[in-house]
N, C-alpha and C positions, 0 to 999 in steps of 0.2 A: 574560253574562260575555264579557270579551274573550278576543281568541285569545291574548294574552301571559299572561292569568291562567289559561286552559285548560291552556297548555302548562306552566305552573309547578305547577300541581296534577297534570298527570300525573308530571312528575318527580319532584316530592316522595313522589307515591304509589309510583313505581317505586323509588325510594331505601328507602322504608320496608318494601316488601315484601323488597328483597335484604338490608337490615339485619336484619329478623326471620327471614329464613331462616339468616342467619349465627349467630343464637343457639344455644346450646349445647343438645345434647339428653343428658338424664341417663337412664341405666338404671334406676335407682331414686330415685324422689323421695320425701322425708317428705310427711305431711300438710302442706296449705296454710294459711297463716294467712289469718285474715279482714281485707280491708283496709278499713279505715273511712273514710279521709283521705289525700291525698296533698297536701302542701303544697309549694309554691315560695317560695323564701326570696331575698327580694330585698336586695340589697348593692350599693352604687356600684361596687365594684370585683371583682376575680374573688376567690370565697371557696373554699379548699380545705378544706371541712369535713374533720375527721379524729378526732374524737371527742366522746362526748355521755353526758351523765350526769344522773340524776333526783337532784337536790338537795333535799330537803324540800319537793318538789312544783313546784321551778323546774327545768325542763330547760336545763342549762348545756352550751356547746359549745366547742371550741377547732377553730383552723384551722391548718393546718402552713405557710401562707403568712403567717401574721400572728401576731407574736411575743408582741405587748403586751396584748393582752386577751383576758378570759374573755366569753364571749359569752352572752346569754340568749333562748331562743325562748320567745314568747309566742304560744298557739293561741287561736282564736276558732273560732266554727262552721264559716266557711268560708275561713278565712285564717291565715297564720302571720307573726309579723314577728320579725326578728332585730336584735338591738341590742348594743353593748358594755354589760356588765354590771359589769366590775371591771378596772381598769389594774394590771399587774403590774410590780413593781420587783425585779429582780434584782440582788443586791449580792454573789454569790458565785459565778464560773463560772470555775473553774481551767481550764486546757488538759487537754485529753483524754489519758488514760492508754492509748492504742492499740496495736496493734502497727504495726511500720512500713508495712505495706501499708496497713492501715486509716486509719492518720494522714495519708497522702499522699492518699487518696481524702477523709477529712474536710476537707484542706486545698484540694483542689480544688473541692469541694463548697461549701466556705465561700466563695470567690472567686465563685462563679455565683450563690449564694443569699444573699449578705450574712450570712453565719455565723448563719443562723437556727437557731432550736431544734428546729423541726420537731416540733411536739407532735402526738402520738399517742395521748392520752387524757388524761382528766381524772376525779376522783372528788372528793367531799368528805368533809372528814376530822372528828375531835373538834375540831382547832384552826383548820381552814381548808378548804384544797385542797391535792391532788397532781396534778401534772401529769407525763406522761412523754415526755422528750424523746428521740427516736431518733435524731438528730444526734450528741448527746452521751451516748447510752446511760445516762442518767440518770433518777432520779425527783427532782422538784424539789418544795419543799415552802413554801406560801405562806401567811400568817396571812389572817383574814377581810377585812382592809384591803388585800390585794394585795401586802406586803411579804414578800421572801423570808425563811423561817426556817431553811434548809438543804437539804441533796440527799443521795441516796445512789448511788454510783458503782456501777452494775451491771455494766459492762463488765469489768474484771479477773477479778472470780470467774465471770462467764459464759464468758468464754473459757478459764479453766481449767477448767472442766466440761465443755467440746466444744460449747459454745452460741456464738451471734453469730460465724457463721464466715462471712457474707456481708455486705458493706456495705450499708446502707440495707435490712436487715432485722433491726434490733434490737428495741427494744421497742414493741409495737403494743397498746396498751390496758392500761389501769390499773383496780382496783377496791378498795377499802377495806371492811374488816369485822373488827369487834371487835379492833381493835389491830393487825392484819395488813394488809400490802399485796399484792395478788394481781397480778401482771404476765404478759405473754405474750411470748414469743420469736414474732415473725413467721413465719419460715419457713426451710426449708434448714440446721438442721432447726426445724420448731415446737414449741413446749414451753411450760411454766408456770414462774413462779419466786416465791418469797414472800421477804418481809423482814419480819421482827417490827418493830414499831414501837418498841421499846427498843433496837434495835442496828441496824447496818449489814450483817449476816450476810445473805448472799443464797443461797438455797436452789433449786436447778432441778430439774424433773422432767418426765418424758415426759408428753403429753398424749395420751390414748388416743384412737385413732380410733373413730368411730361406722361401723359397717358399712353403714349405710342409706344413708349421703352419697356423692354421685360429684362430684368437684371438677373444676373446668375445667380442660383440659390437665394433668390429674393434679397440679395445683399446689395442695397441702395448706398453708393459712395461717390466721391468725387474724388479724381486724381490730379487735376491742374486746371489752370486758369488763363485764359487771353482775353485780351480788350482790344477790338480793331473799329474804327469809326465810329466808338461811341456804343459798342454793343458788347456784351460779356458773352464769351464761348465758354462752355464747361464742357470738360473730358468726363463721361460719365463711364468710368472704368468698366464696371461690371454689365453694362449693358453694350460694351465696345461701340460707343456712340458719341457724338459732339453735337451740342446744343446751342444754339444761337438764343441770347436771351437780353430782355432790356437791363439796363443798370439800375432802373427805379423797380423794385420789386422783383426783379429775377425773372418776372414770367418768359416762360419758353415760347418763342416764335416758331421755331423749327427745328429738327434733329436731322443728323445724317449719320449712317452707320458704316464702320469698318471692320464689322465682323467677318465679313466673309475672307478677308486676307489675315486677319490675327489668328483664325481658328482653322485656316488653311493647312494641308499638308505640307504645301510648298514656303510658307512664312511662318508657321506656327511652331511653337516650342513644346517639348514634352512634358508631362505630368503638369499640365496646366489646369487649376481646379477654378481659379477666377481669372477676370480680365488683368493684362500686364500692362496696358498703357499707361504711361507715368508722366509724359511730358507732351505740351501741346503748344504750338506757336501757329499763329493764324496771320497771313499778310493779304493784299489787295487780290491776290490768284492761287493762292497757295495755302493748303492745310498740311502740317506737319505733324506726325505723332511719334513719340519716343517711346519705344517698348524696355521694359526692366525685366529680364527673364530669370533673375536671381540665380545667375551661374549655370541654369538648365541648358541642355543641347536642343537644338531645333529637330523636328520630326524628319526632316529630308535628309538631315547629317546629324546625329546625335554627339558627335566629337566637336561640332561647332557650336562653341558657348559664347560666341559674340553677339552682343546687343545690336538691335536694328532700329534704324529711321525710316518710318514709311511716309512718303510724299502724295499728296492727294491733289487734285486739281480743285478748287474752290468753286462750290456752284455758283449760279448766277444769283444774285439777290441774297447770299446766304451769308 
């Protein structure tokens, strides 16, 4: 090994040690999920993965920096590929009805980010798909061919009920179950809302905290939702955990942690201050967590900026 290679190896080893020491320490940690596979997702440009859903056996995803496509993730024994699955056509996007402060922030954000939708959740419905736009604070509905069929303006009713107080902390995650849409308010405060499929009435409610969770920097948030077999699963991003909850009242029944993997030297990313889990899908025997590394490199390989999908065994009765 050359002197240059030795020095590079030593530097990277030292960086990994420092970064692992910076990982959070939880006073109480739920039982750990069993990791089956960690997949890196190749994409020719930066991919800020932001939502995930199991739709009839297909793993579908959205990215908050790419407006026009729903993506599909195909898994094999040792690899995963991500590719465009459906092109979206938006035909009705009126100006947002925000407060003056949030409208100014929305305008400035639009100049910087080309008025992106900032998709933060996806699920399949009886008629097609629902996507959650954080920048517009709306649910957008699409048919199976990708054509928009409508939208629900969540913001006015949210603000009137005391939610959506912080810009860029609006909708984070969406799930559909038997005619009702379940969405999450990300943080400050975090909570849940429902929209009946037959109306645009939005009902907000508190999300009970699980006493067994500890959040990084005491920042309580929600990153994504999934519904399986009549139960709600919440991606508790800054606790690096997933909780199973009732659909009525959203009471936490049990939680499992993936912190040992997200913050490890092997799978973790550099300069990470908060949790980076962004997408959640739950099946009969699997749990999938999609990470959003925001373009940062991995601790084990700083030049590798690809995002990652973690596949876990779903515990019995969870």
